[in-house]
KEKE-3310 file (N, C-alpha, C; in steps of 0.2 Angstrom, whole numbers, plus 5000, padded with zeros to 4 digits):
npx = (5004:5010:5020:5011:5004:5014:5018:5006:5006:4998:4995:4997:4991:5002:5011:5021:5034:5041:5055:5050:5042:5030:5016:5011:5000:5005:5004:5010:5020:5017:5027:5034:5032:5021:5010:5010:5007:4994:4987:4988:4982:4969:4959:4956:4948:4937:4937:4940:4954:4964:4979:4989:5002:5016:5027:5043:5054:5071:5088:5103:5120:5119:5110:5093:5083:5070:5060:5049:5034:5033:5027:5012:5005:4990:4981:4985:4980:4972:4960:4948:4937:4926:4918:4916:4915:4911:4920:4933:4934:4929:4930:4934:4940:4951:4958:4962:4970:4981:4987:4992:5000:5010:5015:5021:5031:5048:5059:5059:5063:5072:5070:5060:5044:5042:5039:5034:5047:5050:5057:5074:5085:5098:5100:5089:5080:5088:5100:5107:5109:5125:5125:5113:5107:5095:5085:5090:5084:5078:5080:5076:5083:5087:5086:5078:5074:5081:5092:5099:5100:5106:5100:5099:5085:5078:5079:5077:5064:5057:5060:5064:5077:5094:5098:5107:5117:5121:5123:5128:5121:5128:5141:5141:5131:5136:5148:5142:5135:5145:5152:5142:5139:5151:5151:5140:5143:5149:5139:5130:5129:5125:5113:5106:5105:5097:5086:5081:5079:5069:5059:5057:5052:5040:5033:5031:5024:5012:5008:5005:4994:4985:4983:4977:4965:4960:4958:4948:4938:4935:4930:4919:4911:4909:4902:4890:4885:4882:4871:4862:4860:4853:4841:4823:4816:4804:4802:4804:4808:4818:4827:4831:4837:4848:4854:4859:4868:4877:4882:4888:4898:4906:4910:4919:4929:4933:4939:4950:4957)
npy = (4994:5006:5009:5009:5021:5031:5029:5032:5046:5050:5061:5063:5069:5077:5081:5095:5100:5115:5126:5136:5129:5126:5118:5113:5107:5098:5093:5078:5066:5050:5042:5026:5023:5031:5026:5013:5016:5021:5009:5001:5007:5006:5015:5017:5006:5009:5008:5013:5016:5016:5018:5010:5011:5012:5014:5009:5004:5004:4998:5006:5006:5008:5018:5024:5022:5028:5022:5028:5026:5013:4999:4990:4974:4968:4963:4970:4983:4997:5002:4997:4999:4992:4996:5009:5020:5025:5015:5013:5000:4983:4977:4963:4962:4971:4965:4953:4959:4964:4952:4948:4959:4957:4944:4947:4955:4960:4964:4963:4956:4941:4930:4932:4929:4934:4942:4934:4931:4934:4925:4918:4921:4917:4923:4931:4942:4940:4948:4963:4980:4988:5002:5008:4998:4992:4979:4971:4975:4965:4963:4960:4958:4959:4949:4937:4940:4934:4939:4944:4956:4964:4977:4992:5001:5006:5018:5027:5024:5027:5039:5047:5049:5046:5030:5017:5006:4994:4979:4966:4949:4937:4933:4933:4924:4913:4911:4909:4897:4888:4887:4883:4870:4864:4863:4854:4843:4831:4827:4822:4809:4802:4808:4804:4790:4789:4795:4785:4774:4779:4781:4768:4763:4770:4766:4752:4753:4759:4749:4739:4745:4745:4731:4728:4735:4728:4716:4719:4723:4711:4704:4711:4709:4695:4694:4702:4693:4682:4687:4690:4677:4671:4678:4678:4673:4678:4690:4703:4716:4717:4708:4714:4725:4719:4713:4724:4730:4719:4719:4732:4730:4720:4728:4736:4727:4723:4735:4737:4726)
npz = (5000:5004:4994:4983:4986:4985:4972:4965:4968:4979:4992:5010:5026:5037:5052:5055:5063:5070:5074:5082:5091:5086:5078:5062:5049:5035:5018:5011:5001:5008:5021:5025:5039:5042:5035:5041:5054:5053:5048:5058:5069:5081:5080:5066:5064:5070:5084:5101:5111:5125:5134:5127:5127:5139:5153:5158:5170:5172:5178:5176:5176:5190:5191:5191:5177:5166:5154:5142:5133:5129:5121:5125:5127:5120:5129:5140:5139:5145:5141:5129:5118:5107:5091:5094:5086:5069:5058:5046:5042:5047:5064:5064:5051:5054:5064:5057:5047:5055:5059:5046:5044:5054:5051:5039:5042:5041:5048:5061:5077:5080:5072:5061:5052:5039:5023:5008:4996:4979:4965:4962:4969:4980:4993:4995:5005:5016:5017:5024:5023:5024:5028:5032:5039:5035:5027:5012:4995:4981:4964:4947:4930:4913:4897:4900:4912:4923:4929:4943:4956:4971:4981:4991:4995:5005:5013:5002:4998:5010:5014:5003:5000:4992:4985:4995:4993:4980:4971:4960:4960:4956:4960:4974:4977:4972:4979:4992:4990:4987:4999:5007:5002:5004:5018:5020:5014:5020:5028:5019:5014:5025:5028:5017:5019:5031:5026:5017:5025:5033:5024:5020:5032:5034:5023:5026:5038:5032:5024:5033:5040:5029:5028:5040:5039:5028:5033:5043:5035:5028:5038:5042:5030:5030:5042:5038:5028:5036:5044:5033:5029:5039:5041:5039:5024:5020:5026:5018:5018:5028:5024:5012:5016:5023:5013:5005:5014:5015:5001:5001:5010:5004:4993:4999:5003:4990:4986:4994:4993)
capx = (5000:5014:5022:5006:5002:5019:5018:5000:5006:4993:4998:4993:4993:5008:5013:5027:5036:5046:5059:5046:5038:5023:5014:5007:4998:5007:5002:5016:5020:5018:5033:5032:5030:5015:5005:5010:5004:4987:4984:4989:4979:4962:4954:4955:4943:4931:4938:4943:4959:4968:4984:4993:5009:5017:5034:5047:5060:5077:5094:5109:5126:5117:5105:5086:5081:5063:5059:5042:5032:5034:5021:5010:5001:4983:4978:4987:4977:4968:4953:4947:4930:4925:4912:4915:4913:4911:4927:4934:4933:4926:4936:4936:4945:4956:4962:4965:4976:4986:4990:4995:5006:5015:5018:5025:5037:5054:5064:5057:5065:5078:5067:5054:5042:5044:5035:5037:5051:5049:5063:5078:5091:5099:5100:5084:5077:5093:5106:5106:5113:5130:5125:5107:5104:5089:5086:5091:5079:5080:5077:5078:5083:5090:5081:5074:5072:5084:5098:5097:5104:5104:5101:5096:5081:5074:5079:5074:5057:5054:5062:5065:5084:5097:5099:5113:5121:5119:5128:5126:5120:5131:5147:5139:5127:5141:5152:5138:5133:5151:5153:5136:5140:5157:5149:5135:5145:5150:5132:5125:5127:5121:5106:5102:5103:5092:5079:5079:5076:5063:5054:5055:5048:5034:5030:5029:5018:5006:5006:5002:4987:4981:4982:4972:4959:4957:4955:4942:4933:4933:4926:4912:4907:4907:4896:4884:4883:4879:4865:4858:4858:4849:4835:4817:4815:4797:4803:4808:4811:4824:4831:4833:4842:4854:4858:4862:4874:4882:4885:4892:4904:4910:4913:4925:4934:4936:4943:4956:4961)
capy = (5000:5012:5010:5011:5028:5035:5028:5036:5053:5052:5064:5062:5075:5075:5086:5098:5104:5120:5128:5140:5124:5126:5112:5114:5102:5098:5087:5076:5059:5046:5037:5019:5023:5034:5021:5008:5019:5021:5003:4997:5010:5004:5020:5015:5001:5011:5007:5018:5013:5020:5014:5006:5012:5013:5016:5004:5006:4999:5001:5006:5009:5010:5023:5022:5025:5027:5021:5029:5024:5005:4996:4985:4969:4970:4961:4975:4989:5000:5003:4995:5000:4991:4999:5015:5025:5022:5014:5012:4993:4980:4975:4957:4963:4974:4959:4949:4963:4964:4946:4949:4964:4954:4939:4950:4960:4957:4968:4963:4950:4937:4925:4935:4925:4938:4942:4930:4934:4930:4924:4913:4923:4913:4927:4936:4943:4939:4952:4969:4986:4990:5009:5010:4992:4989:4973:4973:4973:4960:4965:4955:4961:4954:4947:4932:4942:4930:4942:4946:4961:4966:4984:4995:5006:5008:5026:5031:5023:5029:5046:5050:5050:5042:5023:5016:5002:4989:4975:4960:4943:4931:4931:4932:4918:4907:4910:4906:4890:4884:4886:4878:4863:4861:4861:4849:4837:4825:4824:4820:4802:4800:4810:4800:4784:4790:4796:4779:4770:4782:4780:4761:4762:4773:4761:4746:4755:4760:4742:4736:4748:4742:4724:4728:4737:4723:4710:4721:4723:4704:4701:4714:4706:4689:4695:4704:4687:4677:4690:4689:4670:4670:4681:4675:4676:4681:4697:4706:4723:4716:4704:4718:4730:4715:4712:4730:4730:4714:4721:4737:4727:4717:4733:4739:4722:4724:4741:4737:4720)
capz = (5000:5004:4987:4978:4987:4982:4964:4962:4969:4984:4998:5016:5030:5042:5057:5054:5069:5068:5079:5087:5094:5083:5074:5056:5045:5028:5014:5007:5000:5014:5022:5027:5046:5042:5033:5046:5060:5051:5047:5065:5074:5081:5078:5059:5064:5074:5091:5105:5115:5130:5138:5122:5129:5146:5155:5160:5174:5172:5181:5172:5180:5197:5191:5188:5170:5165:5147:5141:5126:5128:5119:5129:5124:5120:5136:5146:5137:5150:5139:5123:5116:5100:5088:5097:5081:5063:5056:5039:5041:5053:5069:5062:5046:5057:5067:5051:5044:5060:5058:5040:5045:5058:5047:5033:5045:5039:5051:5069:5080:5077:5067:5058:5047:5033:5017:5003:4991:4972:4961:4963:4972:4986:4999:4996:5012:5022:5018:5027:5021:5029:5030:5036:5042:5032:5023:5004:4990:4976:4958:4941:4924:4908:4892:4903:4919:4928:4931:4950:4959:4978:4982:4997:4993:5011:5014:4997:4998:5016:5015:4997:4999:4987:4987:4999:4990:4976:4968:4957:4964:4954:4964:4981:4978:4970:4985:4998:4988:4987:5006:5010:5000:5008:5025:5021:5010:5025:5030:5013:5013:5031:5028:5012:5022:5035:5022:5014:5031:5035:5019:5021:5038:5033:5018:5030:5042:5028:5022:5039:5040:5024:5029:5045:5036:5023:5038:5046:5030:5027:5044:5042:5025:5033:5047:5035:5025:5041:5045:5028:5028:5045:5040:5036:5017:5019:5028:5012:5020:5032:5019:5007:5019:5025:5007:5004:5019:5013:4995:5003:5014:4998:4989:5003:5002:4983:4985:4998:4991)
cpx = (5004:5017:5017:5004:5007:5019:5012:5001:5001:4997:4994:4995:4998:5009:5020:5029:5042:5050:5055:5041:5030:5022:5010:5006:5001:5005:5008:5015:5021:5025:5030:5029:5023:5009:5005:5006:4996:4984:4984:4985:4972:4957:4952:4949:4937:4931:4942:4948:4963:4973:4988:5000:5010:5024:5037:5053:5065:5083:5100:5114:5124:5112:5098:5085:5074:5062:5051:5041:5033:5027:5019:5006:4994:4979:4980:4984:4972:4961:4953:4939:4929:4919:4911:4913:4913:4918:4927:4934:4931:4932:4938:4942:4951:4961:4966:4971:4982:4990:4995:5001:5012:5018:5022:5031:5043:5060:5063:5059:5070:5076:5060:5051:5043:5039:5038:5041:5051:5057:5068:5085:5092:5098:5095:5081:5082:5098:5103:5111:5118:5130:5119:5104:5098:5090:5086:5086:5082:5076:5080:5078:5085:5084:5076:5072:5075:5091:5097:5102:5101:5105:5097:5092:5076:5074:5076:5067:5053:5054:5064:5073:5087:5098:5106:5118:5118:5124:5125:5125:5125:5137:5145:5136:5132:5145:5148:5137:5139:5152:5148:5137:5146:5155:5145:5137:5146:5144:5128:5123:5123:5114:5102:5100:5097:5085:5077:5076:5070:5057:5052:5050:5041:5030:5027:5023:5012:5003:5002:4995:4982:4979:4976:4965:4956:4954:4949:4936:4930:4928:4919:4908:4905:4901:4890:4881:4879:4872:4860:4855:4853:4842:4829:4816:4809:4797:4807:4811:4818:4829:4835:4839:4849:4858:4862:4869:4879:4886:4890:4899:4909:4913:4919:4930:4937:4941:4950:4960:4966)
cpy = (5006:5014:5012:5019:5033:5035:5032:5043:5055:5055:5063:5068:5072:5082:5089:5102:5109:5122:5132:5135:5124:5120:5114:5108:5103:5092:5085:5069:5055:5042:5031:5019:5026:5029:5015:5010:5019:5014:4999:5001:5008:5009:5019:5010:5003:5010:5012:5014:5018:5015:5009:5006:5013:5015:5010:5006:5001:5003:5000:5010:5012:5015:5021:5026:5023:5027:5022:5027:5017:5002:4990:4980:4971:4968:4966:4982:4991:5000:5001:4994:4998:4994:5005:5021:5022:5021:5013:5004:4990:4978:4968:4958:4967:4969:4955:4953:4964:4958:4946:4953:4961:4948:4942:4955:4956:4961:4968:4956:4947:4932:4927:4930:4928:4937:4937:4934:4930:4929:4919:4915:4919:4917:4932:4936:4942:4944:4959:4974:4988:4998:5010:5004:4989:4983:4975:4971:4968:4963:4960:4959:4956:4952:4942:4934:4937:4933:4946:4952:4963:4973:4987:5001:5009:5015:5030:5030:5027:5037:5050:5052:5046:5035:5022:5012:4997:4985:4969:4954:4937:4929:4929:4926:4912:4906:4907:4899:4886:4882:4882:4871:4860:4859:4855:4843:4831:4823:4822:4813:4799:4802:4806:4793:4784:4791:4790:4774:4773:4781:4773:4760:4764:4769:4755:4748:4756:4753:4738:4739:4746:4735:4724:4730:4732:4717:4712:4721:4716:4702:4704:4711:4699:4689:4697:4698:4683:4680:4689:4682:4668:4673:4677:4677:4679:4688:4701:4712:4722:4713:4709:4723:4726:4714:4718:4731:4725:4716:4727:4735:4724:4722:4736:4734:4723:4730:4741:4731:4722)
cpz = (5000:4998:4982:4979:4984:4974:4961:4964:4974:4990:5004:5021:5035:5046:5056:5060:5067:5075:5085:5091:5092:5078:5068:5053:5038:5025:5010:5006:5006:5014:5025:5034:5046:5040:5038:5052:5059:5051:5054:5071:5075:5080:5070:5059:5068:5081:5095:5110:5119:5133:5133:5124:5136:5147:5158:5164:5174:5176:5177:5175:5187:5197:5188:5181:5168:5157:5146:5134:5124:5127:5123:5124:5124:5126:5141:5144:5143:5147:5131:5121:5108:5097:5092:5092:5074:5060:5048:5037:5047:5058:5067:5056:5049:5060:5062:5048:5049:5060:5052:5040:5049:5054:5041:5036:5043:5043:5059:5071:5077:5072:5065:5053:5040:5028:5012:4998:4984:4970:4964:4967:4979:4993:4999:5002:5018:5023:5020:5024:5026:5031:5034:5040:5040:5028:5015:5000:4985:4970:4952:4935:4919:4903:4895:4910:4924:4930:4937:4952:4966:4978:4988:4994:4999:5012:5008:4997:5004:5016:5009:4996:4994:4990:4991:4994:4985:4973:4965:4962:4962:4958:4971:4981:4976:4976:4991:4996:4989:4995:5009:5008:5003:5015:5025:5018:5015:5027:5025:5013:5019:5031:5023:5015:5026:5032:5019:5019:5033:5030:5019:5027:5037:5028:5022:5034:5038:5026:5027:5040:5035:5025:5035:5043:5032:5028:5041:5041:5028:5032:5044:5036:5027:5038:5044:5031:5030:5043:5040:5027:5034:5045:5037:5029:5016:5022:5023:5014:5023:5028:5014:5010:5021:5018:5004:5008:5017:5006:4997:5006:5008:4994:4992:5002:4995:4982:4989:4996:4985)
residu = (MET:HIS:LEU:TRP:LEU:ARG:ARG:GLU:GLY:ILE:VAL:LEU:PRO:ALA:VAL:ASN:TYR:THR:ARG:ALA:ALA:GLU:ARG:THR:ILE:VAL:TRP:LYS:LEU:PRO:VAL:TYR:ASN:THR:VAL:HIS:HIS:ILE:LEU:THR:ASN:PRO:ILE:TYR:ALA:GLY:ALA:TYR:VAL:PHE:GLY:ARG:THR:GLY:SER:LYS:VAL:THR:ILE:GLU:ALA:GLY:ARG:LYS:ARG:ILE:LEU:ARG:GLY:VAL:ARG:ARG:ASP:ARG:THR:ASP:TRP:GLU:VAL:LEU:LEU:ILE:ASP:HIS:HIS:GLU:GLY:TYR:LEU:SER:TRP:HIS:ASP:PHE:GLU:ARG:ASN:GLN:ARG:LEU:ILE:THR:ASP:ASN:ALA:THR:SER:LYS:GLY:LEU:MET:PRO:ARG:GLY:ALA:LEU:ARG:ARG:GLY:GLU:LEU:LEU:LEU:GLY:GLY:LEU:LEU:ARG:CYS:GLY:HIS:CYS:GLY:ARG:LYS:LEU:HIS:VAL:SER:TYR:SER:GLY:SER:ASN:GLY:ASN:THR:GLY:ARG:TYR:HIS:CYS:ARG:GLY:ALA:GLN:LEU:ASN:HIS:GLY:THR:ASP:PRO:CYS:ILE:GLY:PHE:GLY:SER:LEU:ARG:VAL:ASP:GLN:ALA:ILE:SER:THR:GLU:VAL:LEU:GLN:ARG:LEU:GLN:PRO:LEU:GLY:ILE:GLU:ALA:ALA:VAL:LYS:ALA:ILE:LYS:THR:SER:ALA:ALA:GLN:ALA:GLY:GLU:LYS:ARG:ARG:HIS:LEU:GLU:LEU:ALA:LEU:GLU:GLN:ALA:ARG:TYR:GLU:ALA:ALA:HIS:ALA:ARG:ARG:GLN:TYR:ASP:ALA:VAL:ASP:PRO:ASP:ASN:ARG:LEU:VAL:ALA:GLY:GLU:LEU:GLU:ARG:ARG:TRP:ASN:THR:ALA:LEU:ALA:VAL:VAL:ARG:GLU:LEU:ALA)
# end
């Protein structure tokens, strides 16, 4: 959404702080944080919230330090009034969007789930810029669209500055591939043997399940036949129902055999 707004030239209001401590509203192309704050604010979904942030006290070098603006979990919010006013979307859609935003985060935590990356570059979504620390973007060019390149556009997209760095993917991916193969080669044969044993064990277990299922089906077919043989032929309704059950059991046996 952020890239689409900038591409379409859609401006959003922002607060401009001056040296005279005055605040004015200006309209400009949005940055990523602005769009993110809008989409993650409960007001956007018609809810009133109070106490989303709090303070945290820490001790550093023997002195107390108070950190303000620490985000709280939703369960710790002081007030949450759903459907407080008319929103742009329902609370259900808002919560679903929060899960999508969390899953697509590519710069939070040590093991983010991350948005899906297209293409075949080996290190897509893994490299970070040495200047600004943002994750590098991936682009493709060439006649077949298979020539990859890593580059940093985080500052450019968010703040309109110049790109940081950029380089081709061929040498980097080849060097990483060679190193990975050298590390994994001693484990290759052992892993292949384990895979074969696991596959054989799974096949044997599946065959055993099929044998037990066939044995059960044959028993049920024999039981249905005995019931059919024991019924009074003059009782046609009961005989017809037992014959139907017998035929169904025989069909199951034929399917498993």
